[in-house]
C-alpha positions as a LaTeX table, in Angstrom:
\begin{tabular}{lrrr}
\hline
Residue & $x$ (\AA) & $y$ (\AA) & $z$ (\AA) \\
\hline
Met1 & $-66.24$ & $-70.19$ & 42.96 \\
Lys2 & $-63.96$ & $-67.17$ & 42.53 \\
Ala3 & $-64.61$ & $-64.34$ & 40.08 \\
Tyr4 & $-61.94$ & $-62.38$ & 38.24 \\
Ile5 & $-61.86$ & $-59.26$ & 36.12 \\
Val6 & $-59.75$ & $-59.99$ & 33.04 \\
Gly7 & $-60.63$ & $-57.05$ & 30.83 \\
Val8 & $-61.58$ & $-53.41$ & 31.41 \\
Gly9 & $-62.25$ & $-50.48$ & 29.14 \\
Met10 & $-63.70$ & $-47.00$ & 29.23 \\
Thr11 & $-64.19$ & $-43.95$ & 27.09 \\
Lys12 & $-62.87$ & $-40.56$ & 27.98 \\
Phe13 & $-65.41$ & $-38.88$ & 30.25 \\
Glu14 & $-66.54$ & $-35.64$ & 28.66 \\
Lys15 & $-68.80$ & $-32.67$ & 29.15 \\
Pro16 & $-72.23$ & $-33.45$ & 27.67 \\
Glu17 & $-72.54$ & $-32.65$ & 23.95 \\
Thr18 & $-68.76$ & $-32.43$ & 23.51 \\
Arg19 & $-68.84$ & $-35.28$ & 21.03 \\
Asp20 & $-71.51$ & $-36.04$ & 18.45 \\
Trp21 & $-72.24$ & $-39.59$ & 19.54 \\
Gln22 & $-75.08$ & $-41.71$ & 20.82 \\
Tyr23 & $-75.06$ & $-43.80$ & 23.98 \\
Trp24 & $-74.60$ & $-46.95$ & 21.93 \\
Asp25 & $-71.48$ & $-45.47$ & 20.34 \\
Met26 & $-69.84$ & $-44.91$ & 23.72 \\
Ala27 & $-70.94$ & $-48.36$ & 24.94 \\
Lys28 & $-69.43$ & $-49.95$ & 21.85 \\
Glu29 & $-66.15$ & $-48.14$ & 22.51 \\
Ala30 & $-65.91$ & $-49.10$ & 26.18 \\
Gly31 & $-67.21$ & $-52.64$ & 25.75 \\
Gly32 & $-64.97$ & $-53.24$ & 22.76 \\
Arg33 & $-61.95$ & $-52.07$ & 24.72 \\
Ala34 & $-62.79$ & $-54.37$ & 27.63 \\
Leu35 & $-63.14$ & $-57.38$ & 25.34 \\
Ala36 & $-59.90$ & $-56.51$ & 23.54 \\
Asp37 & $-58.16$ & $-56.11$ & 26.89 \\
Ala38 & $-59.33$ & $-59.61$ & 27.86 \\
Gly39 & $-58.43$ & $-60.95$ & 24.41 \\
Ile40 & $-61.79$ & $-62.64$ & 23.89 \\
Pro41 & $-64.55$ & $-62.16$ & 21.30 \\
Tyr42 & $-68.06$ & $-61.06$ & 22.23 \\
Asp43 & $-69.48$ & $-64.46$ & 21.35 \\
Arg44 & $-67.82$ & $-65.91$ & 24.47 \\
Val45 & $-69.96$ & $-63.64$ & 26.69 \\
Glu46 & $-72.91$ & $-65.44$ & 28.25 \\
Gln47 & $-74.84$ & $-62.60$ & 29.97 \\
Val48 & $-74.66$ & $-58.79$ & 30.03 \\
Pro49 & $-75.92$ & $-56.58$ & 32.88 \\
Val50 & $-76.02$ & $-53.00$ & 31.57 \\
Gly51 & $-76.29$ & $-49.93$ & 33.77 \\
Tyr52 & $-77.70$ & $-46.49$ & 32.93 \\
Cys53 & $-80.08$ & $-43.93$ & 34.44 \\
Tyr54 & $-81.05$ & $-41.48$ & 31.70 \\
Gln55 & $-82.28$ & $-43.66$ & 28.84 \\
Ala56 & $-85.45$ & $-45.58$ & 28.16 \\
Ser57 & $-86.08$ & $-49.22$ & 29.03 \\
Thr58 & $-84.10$ & $-51.77$ & 26.97 \\
Ala59 & $-81.46$ & $-49.17$ & 26.08 \\
Gly60 & $-79.05$ & $-51.79$ & 27.34 \\
Gln61 & $-79.98$ & $-54.08$ & 24.46 \\
Arg62 & $-79.58$ & $-51.26$ & 21.94 \\
Ala63 & $-76.11$ & $-50.55$ & 23.30 \\
Val64 & $-74.99$ & $-54.17$ & 23.42 \\
Tyr65 & $-76.20$ & $-54.84$ & 19.87 \\
Glu66 & $-73.23$ & $-52.75$ & 18.71 \\
Leu67 & $-70.95$ & $-55.46$ & 20.13 \\
Gly68 & $-72.83$ & $-58.38$ & 18.62 \\
Leu69 & $-76.18$ & $-60.04$ & 18.10 \\
Ser70 & $-75.59$ & $-63.29$ & 19.93 \\
Gly71 & $-78.98$ & $-63.40$ & 21.63 \\
Val72 & $-77.62$ & $-63.64$ & 25.19 \\
Pro73 & $-79.63$ & $-62.23$ & 28.12 \\
Val74 & $-79.23$ & $-58.48$ & 28.71 \\
Tyr75 & $-80.31$ & $-56.95$ & 32.04 \\
Asn76 & $-81.12$ & $-53.24$ & 32.34 \\
Val77 & $-79.86$ & $-51.90$ & 35.67 \\
Asn78 & $-80.73$ & $-48.57$ & 37.31 \\
Asn79 & $-79.55$ & $-47.92$ & 40.86 \\
Asn80 & $-78.90$ & $-44.19$ & 40.78 \\
Cys81 & $-75.21$ & $-43.28$ & 41.09 \\
Ala82 & $-74.37$ & $-46.87$ & 42.16 \\
Thr83 & $-75.72$ & $-48.27$ & 38.90 \\
Ala84 & $-72.44$ & $-49.43$ & 37.33 \\
Ser85 & $-71.17$ & $-51.12$ & 40.48 \\
Thr86 & $-74.54$ & $-52.87$ & 40.71 \\
Ala87 & $-74.03$ & $-54.22$ & 37.18 \\
Leu88 & $-70.56$ & $-55.40$ & 38.22 \\
Met89 & $-72.04$ & $-57.08$ & 41.29 \\
Met90 & $-74.56$ & $-58.94$ & 39.14 \\
Ala91 & $-71.76$ & $-60.14$ & 36.86 \\
Arg92 & $-69.77$ & $-61.37$ & 39.85 \\
Gln93 & $-72.79$ & $-63.19$ & 41.27 \\
Phe94 & $-73.45$ & $-64.95$ & 37.96 \\
Val95 & $-69.85$ & $-66.19$ & 37.94 \\
Glu96 & $-69.44$ & $-66.97$ & 41.64 \\
Gly97 & $-72.76$ & $-68.81$ & 41.63 \\
Gly98 & $-71.57$ & $-71.09$ & 38.84 \\
Ile99 & $-74.22$ & $-69.86$ & 36.40 \\
Asn100 & $-71.73$ & $-68.46$ & 33.87 \\
Asp101 & $-68.03$ & $-68.50$ & 33.06 \\
Cys102 & $-67.89$ & $-65.17$ & 31.21 \\
Val103 & $-70.05$ & $-62.08$ & 31.80 \\
Leu104 & $-69.70$ & $-58.54$ & 30.49 \\
Ala105 & $-70.69$ & $-55.70$ & 32.85 \\
Leu106 & $-71.34$ & $-52.49$ & 30.95 \\
Gly107 & $-72.37$ & $-48.99$ & 32.02 \\
Phe108 & $-72.99$ & $-45.77$ & 30.12 \\
Glu109 & $-74.61$ & $-42.38$ & 30.46 \\
Lys110 & $-75.47$ & $-39.57$ & 28.06 \\
Met111 & $-76.46$ & $-36.62$ & 30.22 \\
Ala112 & $-77.80$ & $-33.10$ & 29.77 \\
Lys113 & $-75.77$ & $-29.99$ & 30.46 \\
Gly114 & $-76.23$ & $-28.24$ & 33.79 \\
Ala115 & $-76.66$ & $-29.31$ & 37.39 \\
Leu116 & $-78.02$ & $-32.76$ & 38.21 \\
Gly117 & $-81.68$ & $-32.62$ & 39.18 \\
Gly118 & $-83.39$ & $-34.36$ & 42.03 \\
Ser119 & $-84.30$ & $-37.55$ & 40.18 \\
Thr120 & $-83.06$ & $-39.95$ & 37.54 \\
Gly121 & $-84.85$ & $-42.16$ & 35.06 \\
Gly122 & $-84.62$ & $-39.52$ & 32.36 \\
Gly123 & $-84.64$ & $-36.58$ & 34.76 \\
Asp124 & $-88.34$ & $-35.94$ & 34.18 \\
Ser125 & $-90.08$ & $-37.59$ & 37.13 \\
Gln126 & $-91.29$ & $-34.29$ & 38.57 \\
Ala127 & $-92.54$ & $-33.10$ & 35.17 \\
Ala128 & $-94.44$ & $-36.37$ & 34.81 \\
Gly129 & $-96.13$ & $-35.80$ & 38.14 \\
Lys130 & $-94.22$ & $-38.52$ & 39.91 \\
Thr131 & $-92.81$ & $-38.25$ & 43.41 \\
Ser132 & $-89.03$ & $-38.37$ & 43.62 \\
Pro133 & $-87.75$ & $-41.65$ & 45.12 \\
Val134 & $-85.50$ & $-39.59$ & 47.40 \\
Ala135 & $-88.34$ & $-37.37$ & 48.67 \\
Arg136 & $-88.00$ & $-38.95$ & 52.12 \\
His137 & $-84.32$ & $-37.97$ & 52.16 \\
Tyr138 & $-85.15$ & $-34.41$ & 51.16 \\
Gly139 & $-87.79$ & $-34.32$ & 53.88 \\
Val140 & $-85.20$ & $-35.10$ & 56.55 \\
Met141 & $-82.98$ & $-32.33$ & 55.18 \\
Ala142 & $-85.81$ & $-29.81$ & 54.94 \\
Ala143 & $-86.83$ & $-30.44$ & 58.55 \\
Ala144 & $-83.32$ & $-29.61$ & 59.76 \\
His145 & $-82.13$ & $-27.06$ & 57.22 \\
Gly146 & $-85.03$ & $-25.94$ & 55.06 \\
Phe147 & $-85.15$ & $-26.27$ & 51.28 \\
Glu148 & $-83.52$ & $-23.68$ & 49.04 \\
Met149 & $-83.41$ & $-22.99$ & 45.31 \\
Thr150 & $-79.95$ & $-24.51$ & 44.79 \\
Pro151 & $-79.59$ & $-27.97$ & 43.17 \\
Pro152 & $-81.21$ & $-30.43$ & 45.62 \\
Thr153 & $-78.41$ & $-33.00$ & 45.64 \\
Ala154 & $-75.87$ & $-30.26$ & 46.36 \\
Gln155 & $-78.11$ & $-29.12$ & 49.20 \\
Leu156 & $-78.07$ & $-32.57$ & 50.78 \\
Phe157 & $-74.29$ & $-32.84$ & 50.69 \\
Gly158 & $-73.70$ & $-29.17$ & 51.47 \\
Asn159 & $-75.81$ & $-29.50$ & 54.59 \\
Ala160 & $-73.94$ & $-32.68$ & 55.50 \\
Ala161 & $-70.75$ & $-30.63$ & 55.24 \\
Arg162 & $-72.18$ & $-27.94$ & 57.51 \\
Glu163 & $-73.12$ & $-30.56$ & 60.08 \\
His164 & $-69.62$ & $-32.06$ & 59.95 \\
Met165 & $-68.09$ & $-28.63$ & 60.45 \\
Glu166 & $-70.35$ & $-27.83$ & 63.38 \\
Arg167 & $-69.92$ & $-31.25$ & 65.01 \\
Tyr168 & $-66.19$ & $-31.82$ & 64.52 \\
Gly169 & $-64.62$ & $-28.50$ & 63.60 \\
Thr170 & $-63.91$ & $-29.50$ & 60.02 \\
Thr171 & $-62.76$ & $-26.47$ & 58.03 \\
Val172 & $-63.52$ & $-25.15$ & 54.56 \\
Glu173 & $-59.81$ & $-25.56$ & 53.80 \\
Gln174 & $-60.01$ & $-29.29$ & 54.58 \\
Leu175 & $-63.04$ & $-29.69$ & 52.31 \\
Ala176 & $-61.22$ & $-27.80$ & 49.56 \\
Ala177 & $-58.16$ & $-30.01$ & 50.06 \\
Val178 & $-60.18$ & $-32.93$ & 48.68 \\
Gly179 & $-60.85$ & $-31.01$ & 45.49 \\
Glu180 & $-57.22$ & $-29.88$ & 45.25 \\
Lys181 & $-55.98$ & $-33.46$ & 45.57 \\
Asn182 & $-58.38$ & $-34.97$ & 43.06 \\
His183 & $-57.90$ & $-32.26$ & 40.45 \\
Arg184 & $-54.13$ & $-32.71$ & 40.84 \\
His185 & $-54.45$ & $-36.48$ & 40.39 \\
Ser186 & $-56.55$ & $-36.10$ & 37.23 \\
Ala187 & $-53.77$ & $-34.17$ & 35.50 \\
Asn188 & $-52.21$ & $-37.59$ & 34.78 \\
Asn189 & $-55.42$ & $-39.23$ & 33.56 \\
Pro190 & $-56.16$ & $-38.87$ & 29.82 \\
Asn191 & $-59.65$ & $-40.33$ & 30.40 \\
Ala192 & $-60.61$ & $-37.59$ & 32.87 \\
Gln193 & $-63.06$ & $-34.84$ & 31.96 \\
Phe194 & $-60.71$ & $-32.26$ & 33.49 \\
Gln195 & $-56.93$ & $-32.15$ & 33.78 \\
Asp196 & $-56.62$ & $-28.71$ & 35.35 \\
Val197 & $-54.79$ & $-28.26$ & 38.66 \\
Tyr198 & $-56.01$ & $-25.78$ & 41.28 \\
Thr199 & $-54.78$ & $-24.53$ & 44.62 \\
Val200 & $-56.92$ & $-24.72$ & 47.75 \\
Glu201 & $-57.33$ & $-20.95$ & 47.53 \\
Glu202 & $-58.60$ & $-21.16$ & 43.95 \\
Ile203 & $-61.05$ & $-23.88$ & 44.91 \\
Leu204 & $-62.41$ & $-21.79$ & 47.78 \\
Ala205 & $-62.72$ & $-18.77$ & 45.49 \\
Ala206 & $-64.77$ & $-20.65$ & 42.89 \\
Arg207 & $-68.52$ & $-20.07$ & 42.59 \\
Thr208 & $-70.48$ & $-21.35$ & 45.57 \\
Ile209 & $-73.01$ & $-24.05$ & 44.70 \\
His210 & $-74.36$ & $-24.58$ & 48.20 \\
His211 & $-72.28$ & $-23.35$ & 51.13 \\
Pro212 & $-69.64$ & $-24.52$ & 51.90 \\
Leu213 & $-69.30$ & $-26.38$ & 48.58 \\
Thr214 & $-67.88$ & $-24.53$ & 45.60 \\
Lys215 & $-68.05$ & $-25.59$ & 41.98 \\
Leu216 & $-64.58$ & $-27.18$ & 42.09 \\
Gln217 & $-65.71$ & $-29.47$ & 44.93 \\
Cys218 & $-68.68$ & $-30.85$ & 42.98 \\
Ser219 & $-68.72$ & $-33.60$ & 40.35 \\
Pro220 & $-69.91$ & $-32.46$ & 36.92 \\
Thr221 & $-72.48$ & $-33.95$ & 34.59 \\
Ser222 & $-70.66$ & $-36.14$ & 32.08 \\
Asp223 & $-71.00$ & $-38.42$ & 29.09 \\
Gly224 & $-69.11$ & $-41.70$ & 29.09 \\
Ser225 & $-69.05$ & $-45.46$ & 29.34 \\
Ala226 & $-67.04$ & $-48.17$ & 31.10 \\
Ala227 & $-67.01$ & $-51.96$ & 31.06 \\
Ala228 & $-65.46$ & $-55.03$ & 32.68 \\
Val229 & $-65.21$ & $-58.68$ & 31.66 \\
Val230 & $-65.81$ & $-60.95$ & 34.66 \\
Val231 & $-64.88$ & $-64.62$ & 34.40 \\
Ser232 & $-64.49$ & $-67.79$ & 36.45 \\
Glu233 & $-61.25$ & $-69.33$ & 37.67 \\
Arg234 & $-61.78$ & $-72.10$ & 35.13 \\
Phe235 & $-62.08$ & $-69.57$ & 32.29 \\
Val236 & $-58.85$ & $-67.86$ & 33.43 \\
Ala237 & $-56.97$ & $-71.17$ & 33.32 \\
Glu238 & $-58.43$ & $-72.33$ & 30.01 \\
His239 & $-57.53$ & $-69.07$ & 28.25 \\
Gly240 & $-54.18$ & $-68.37$ & 29.92 \\
Leu241 & $-55.36$ & $-65.11$ & 31.47 \\
Glu242 & $-53.47$ & $-65.37$ & 34.75 \\
Glu243 & $-51.33$ & $-62.28$ & 34.12 \\
Arg244 & $-54.38$ & $-60.15$ & 33.33 \\
Ala245 & $-56.66$ & $-61.47$ & 36.07 \\
Val246 & $-57.59$ & $-59.41$ & 39.12 \\
Glu247 & $-59.66$ & $-61.22$ & 41.75 \\
Ile248 & $-62.88$ & $-59.77$ & 43.13 \\
Ala249 & $-61.95$ & $-60.75$ & 46.67 \\
Ala250 & $-65.23$ & $-59.54$ & 48.19 \\
Gln251 & $-68.15$ & $-57.31$ & 47.38 \\
Ala252 & $-71.21$ & $-56.08$ & 49.27 \\
Met253 & $-74.24$ & $-53.91$ & 48.62 \\
Thr254 & $-76.30$ & $-52.30$ & 51.36 \\
Thr255 & $-79.38$ & $-50.10$ & 51.32 \\
Asp256 & $-80.87$ & $-47.59$ & 53.74 \\
Thr257 & $-81.83$ & $-48.81$ & 57.20 \\
Pro258 & $-83.63$ & $-46.95$ & 60.02 \\
Glu259 & $-80.24$ & $-45.52$ & 60.99 \\
Ser260 & $-80.21$ & $-43.48$ & 57.78 \\
Phe261 & $-83.22$ & $-41.44$ & 58.89 \\
Ala262 & $-83.44$ & $-41.74$ & 62.69 \\
Ser263 & $-80.91$ & $-39.03$ & 63.54 \\
Gly264 & $-82.36$ & $-36.36$ & 61.26 \\
Ser265 & $-78.80$ & $-35.72$ & 60.09 \\
Cys266 & $-77.81$ & $-35.19$ & 56.46 \\
Ile267 & $-74.58$ & $-37.07$ & 57.21 \\
Asp268 & $-76.67$ & $-40.20$ & 57.65 \\
Val269 & $-79.18$ & $-39.40$ & 54.92 \\
Val270 & $-76.48$ & $-39.19$ & 52.21 \\
Gly271 & $-75.31$ & $-42.72$ & 52.90 \\
Lys272 & $-72.62$ & $-42.93$ & 55.55 \\
Pro273 & $-74.38$ & $-45.75$ & 57.48 \\
Met274 & $-74.85$ & $-47.75$ & 54.24 \\
Ser275 & $-71.21$ & $-47.29$ & 53.31 \\
Arg276 & $-69.98$ & $-48.35$ & 56.74 \\
Ala277 & $-72.12$ & $-51.49$ & 56.70 \\
Ala278 & $-70.96$ & $-52.48$ & 53.20 \\
Ala279 & $-67.32$ & $-51.98$ & 54.14 \\
Arg280 & $-67.69$ & $-54.15$ & 57.24 \\
Gln281 & $-69.24$ & $-56.95$ & 55.20 \\
Val282 & $-66.41$ & $-56.80$ & 52.68 \\
Tyr283 & $-63.71$ & $-56.89$ & 55.35 \\
Glu284 & $-65.37$ & $-59.86$ & 57.05 \\
Ala285 & $-65.83$ & $-61.78$ & 53.81 \\
Ser286 & $-62.28$ & $-61.20$ & 52.54 \\
Gly287 & $-60.34$ & $-61.45$ & 55.79 \\
Leu288 & $-58.68$ & $-58.16$ & 54.83 \\
Gly289 & $-59.00$ & $-54.76$ & 56.44 \\
Ile290 & $-58.51$ & $-51.17$ & 55.42 \\
Glu291 & $-54.91$ & $-51.52$ & 56.63 \\
Asp292 & $-54.29$ & $-53.99$ & 53.80 \\
Val293 & $-55.58$ & $-51.66$ & 51.08 \\
Asp294 & $-53.12$ & $-49.70$ & 48.93 \\
Val295 & $-55.32$ & $-47.75$ & 46.54 \\
Ile296 & $-58.93$ & $-46.57$ & 46.76 \\
Glu297 & $-61.45$ & $-45.23$ & 44.27 \\
Leu298 & $-64.34$ & $-43.75$ & 46.23 \\
His299 & $-67.49$ & $-41.79$ & 45.54 \\
Asp300 & $-66.47$ & $-38.13$ & 45.87 \\
Cys301 & $-69.60$ & $-36.73$ & 44.23 \\
Phe302 & $-68.93$ & $-33.77$ & 46.52 \\
Ser303 & $-65.80$ & $-33.15$ & 48.56 \\
Val304 & $-67.61$ & $-33.79$ & 51.84 \\
Asn305 & $-68.56$ & $-37.29$ & 50.74 \\
Glu306 & $-64.91$ & $-38.22$ & 50.40 \\
Leu307 & $-64.41$ & $-37.19$ & 54.03 \\
Leu308 & $-67.51$ & $-39.08$ & 55.17 \\
Thr309 & $-66.32$ & $-42.15$ & 53.28 \\
Tyr310 & $-62.88$ & $-42.08$ & 54.96 \\
Glu311 & $-64.73$ & $-42.50$ & 58.23 \\
Ala312 & $-67.18$ & $-45.10$ & 56.90 \\
Leu313 & $-64.33$ & $-47.24$ & 55.53 \\
Gly314 & $-62.48$ & $-47.12$ & 58.85 \\
Met315 & $-59.58$ & $-45.04$ & 57.59 \\
Cys316 & $-59.98$ & $-42.76$ & 60.61 \\
Ala317 & $-62.33$ & $-42.12$ & 63.48 \\
Asp318 & $-65.45$ & $-40.00$ & 63.05 \\
Gly319 & $-64.49$ & $-36.35$ & 62.80 \\
Glu320 & $-60.85$ & $-36.94$ & 61.87 \\
Ser321 & $-61.22$ & $-37.11$ & 58.08 \\
Gly322 & $-60.48$ & $-33.45$ & 57.47 \\
Lys323 & $-57.12$ & $-33.79$ & 59.16 \\
Leu324 & $-56.43$ & $-37.00$ & 57.22 \\
Val325 & $-56.66$ & $-35.30$ & 53.84 \\
Gln326 & $-54.96$ & $-32.12$ & 55.00 \\
Asp327 & $-51.97$ & $-34.11$ & 56.28 \\
Gly328 & $-51.49$ & $-35.83$ & 52.90 \\
Ala329 & $-52.41$ & $-39.32$ & 54.10 \\
Thr330 & $-54.61$ & $-39.95$ & 51.05 \\
Thr331 & $-52.30$ & $-38.96$ & 48.21 \\
Tyr332 & $-49.00$ & $-40.17$ & 46.78 \\
Gly333 & $-46.49$ & $-40.61$ & 49.59 \\
Gly334 & $-49.27$ & $-41.03$ & 52.16 \\
Arg335 & $-50.86$ & $-44.07$ & 53.76 \\
Trp336 & $-53.32$ & $-44.62$ & 50.89 \\
Val337 & $-53.74$ & $-43.10$ & 47.46 \\
Val338 & $-57.40$ & $-42.14$ & 47.12 \\
Asn339 & $-58.88$ & $-41.41$ & 43.71 \\
Pro340 & $-55.70$ & $-41.53$ & 41.61 \\
Ser341 & $-58.03$ & $-41.22$ & 38.59 \\
Gly342 & $-59.17$ & $-37.79$ & 39.75 \\
Gly343 & $-62.36$ & $-39.16$ & 41.24 \\
Leu344 & $-65.84$ & $-38.03$ & 40.32 \\
Ile345 & $-64.93$ & $-34.40$ & 40.99 \\
Ser346 & $-62.36$ & $-34.23$ & 38.20 \\
Lys347 & $-62.58$ & $-37.48$ & 36.20 \\
Gly348 & $-66.33$ & $-36.90$ & 35.76 \\
His349 & $-69.52$ & $-38.64$ & 36.81 \\
Pro350 & $-71.67$ & $-40.23$ & 34.09 \\
Leu351 & $-73.96$ & $-41.97$ & 36.56 \\
Gly352 & $-74.36$ & $-45.31$ & 34.83 \\
Ala353 & $-70.62$ & $-45.70$ & 34.16 \\
Thr354 & $-68.97$ & $-44.43$ & 37.33 \\
Gly355 & $-68.66$ & $-47.66$ & 39.32 \\
Leu356 & $-67.16$ & $-49.57$ & 36.39 \\
Ala357 & $-64.71$ & $-46.74$ & 35.72 \\
Gln358 & $-63.59$ & $-47.10$ & 39.35 \\
Ala359 & $-63.04$ & $-50.81$ & 38.77 \\
Ala360 & $-61.09$ & $-50.11$ & 35.58 \\
Glu361 & $-58.76$ & $-47.73$ & 37.38 \\
Leu362 & $-58.12$ & $-50.25$ & 40.15 \\
Val363 & $-57.45$ & $-53.06$ & 37.68 \\
Trp364 & $-54.84$ & $-50.89$ & 35.93 \\
Gln365 & $-53.31$ & $-50.01$ & 39.30 \\
Leu366 & $-53.12$ & $-53.63$ & 40.47 \\
Arg367 & $-51.65$ & $-54.74$ & 37.15 \\
Gly368 & $-49.04$ & $-51.99$ & 37.46 \\
Thr369 & $-50.08$ & $-50.41$ & 34.14 \\
Ala370 & $-51.47$ & $-47.06$ & 35.33 \\
Gly371 & $-48.57$ & $-45.05$ & 33.94 \\
Pro372 & $-47.86$ & $-41.74$ & 35.69 \\
Arg373 & $-50.77$ & $-42.41$ & 38.08 \\
Gln374 & $-49.28$ & $-45.72$ & 39.26 \\
Val375 & $-49.37$ & $-46.39$ & 42.99 \\
Glu376 & $-46.12$ & $-48.15$ & 43.71 \\
Gly377 & $-46.50$ & $-51.77$ & 44.78 \\
Ala378 & $-50.32$ & $-51.73$ & 44.75 \\
Arg379 & $-51.73$ & $-55.21$ & 45.40 \\
Val380 & $-55.13$ & $-54.53$ & 47.01 \\
Gly381 & $-57.65$ & $-51.96$ & 45.83 \\
Leu382 & $-61.03$ & $-50.87$ & 47.17 \\
Ala383 & $-63.90$ & $-49.26$ & 45.24 \\
His384 & $-66.79$ & $-47.43$ & 46.89 \\
Asn385 & $-69.86$ & $-46.33$ & 44.91 \\
Val386 & $-73.02$ & $-44.91$ & 46.45 \\
Gly387 & $-76.42$ & $-43.87$ & 45.10 \\
Leu388 & $-79.05$ & $-41.94$ & 46.98 \\
Gly389 & $-82.28$ & $-43.70$ & 47.53 \\
Gly390 & $-80.23$ & $-45.79$ & 48.34 \\
Ala391 & $-77.47$ & $-48.21$ & 47.48 \\
Ala392 & $-73.86$ & $-48.46$ & 48.60 \\
Val393 & $-71.50$ & $-50.93$ & 46.89 \\
Val394 & $-68.02$ & $-51.68$ & 48.20 \\
Thr395 & $-65.72$ & $-53.90$ & 46.13 \\
Leu396 & $-62.35$ & $-55.28$ & 47.21 \\
Leu397 & $-59.97$ & $-56.26$ & 44.40 \\
Arg398 & $-56.76$ & $-58.22$ & 44.82 \\
Lys399 & $-53.96$ & $-59.18$ & 42.44 \\
Pro400 & $-53.35$ & $-62.92$ & 42.92 \\
\hline
\end{tabular}
């Protein structure tokens, strides 16, 4: 059975504490917009997977209660930065498996100011005396590069960038070109946390977080929510939703394998093998390849991860991603448009909402309703969302 997204919604992503609101307020806003976009009431929803990382257990129920008290099952999902795409995957599986005809996938995050720490689940696992679930990943990094006092996640990706530079000759200008592109794209996105445009030189001159990554190449902490209504082909026909429907053509989730740790490389530790495996599964399941894709929303938590993901998705050979972005192949007028929303770097990165915000952007692109961000003639879109620890979700969307 096929699954379709017929409604999407999101809040504006904002710096933490910008707005005086609770997580259930933002979830109500995003979920309400998704339902209104689909043109259906909440009482038609049969199940609700809800993603978040920084709230207590059953926060999903508290958020969903703002949409209605229908008594349907609510699932609380936490999969690090891939949380929202995991919720979307659950919704798709419920529909494709014939269990439900209408499912709402919802994600939200209310974060603290400052750099992201080394754990989720409220950000207090170290204070509570618990071992970080990514301690093994940090151990691989520490063995190769040591462990410094900079934010640990930035260290992982900064060291992956160093390895890429040493192995392939990637330059700091090519890394900065990712930030330049995504900040430029976000200028046309009213939902983005930032709409400022910077030159490559300005990005390189920004404060260094962990060499070679500067502040303008790193995703910020953010508050926000996003949602999608996923329905069956039967539901589409019964409610006349053909014009709004975007098919989930294929989707795959992968987790770490021995390959992630065997090389001792931060490039592998931060998820490139997972991403490559998920992409291959999606291409095989859909019968489509990266050559068929028009628009991509991928997980640029740091500029280097966009380059690593180009290679994992098969957009170029290993080591050639820096040249790909520098030559303009991943912006308007190039072969693909990557992160027209501004990506995580500029749109923002509320962990539990990110994957669903990617899906929302792609739905708008494939419907042709993305306004000044519109990718001309877009028919196939790909979303890539990765969480350390680890989970990589790749979703291929197609306009029927």
